[in-house]
N, C-alpha and C positions, 0 to 999 in steps of 0.2 A: 232564487227568486221566481215565483211562480207566475205564470201568465194569467191575468185575470180573465174569466169566462166570456166577458164581453168583447175581448180583444181576439179571441180565437178565430172567428170569421174573418176579420180584416187581415189577420196575420197570414191565414191560409190563402187568402187572395193575394196579398203582396208576394208571397213565396212562389205560388203557383204561377202568377203573372210573370215573375221573373223568368222562371224555368221556361214557360210556354213562348214568351216573347223572344228570348235569345236563340232557343234551339229551332223555333219554326223559321224565324228570320234568316238563320245561318243556313239551314237546308233549302228554304225557298231562293235564297240569293246564290247559293252555290249551284243549285240545279239550273236556274234560269240565267245566271250572268257569268258564271264560272269564276275561277280564282284570278281575278285581274289584280294588277298592282294596287288599285284602290279597294280591294275587297274589305280589308278591315274597317276603313272609314265608312263605307256604305253599309256595312254589317251593323255597326254601331248606331248609325243613324236610324236603320230601320228596326233595330231592337228597341231603341229608345222611343221611337214614334209608337211602336206596336205596345210597349209597356204602358204608355200613357193612356193608350185606348182600352187596353184589356182589364187593367186593374179596376176601373170603376164599374165595368160590366161584371167583373167577377165578384165585387163587393155587393151587387144586387142578387146576382144568380145563386152564388154559394150557400147563402143561408136558406133560400127556398129549396135547393136541392137536398140540403142537410135535413131540413124539416120533412120532405118528402120521403127520403130514404129511412128516417127514423119512424115515421108512421107505417111505412111498409114492413119494417122490422118488427112492429108491435111494441116499439119503445116510446116513452113519452117524448113529444116534440117541444122544444123550448119555446 
């Protein structure tokens, strides 16, 4: 099953948001809070909160970045 072209941007946003929010919340919490007994609960809460914030931002920003890069590469922008 192929992914329809109109879902490419949202799919990239969802996947990028998941990777970004989980990794950055883990690093930030580990550096600032340390590995306390409640680390996992705090990390999951921070990751979920940042995911809810970052995905809508990425859905707005990713298509614009994609168009900009395509133009810079001399390729037709969608």
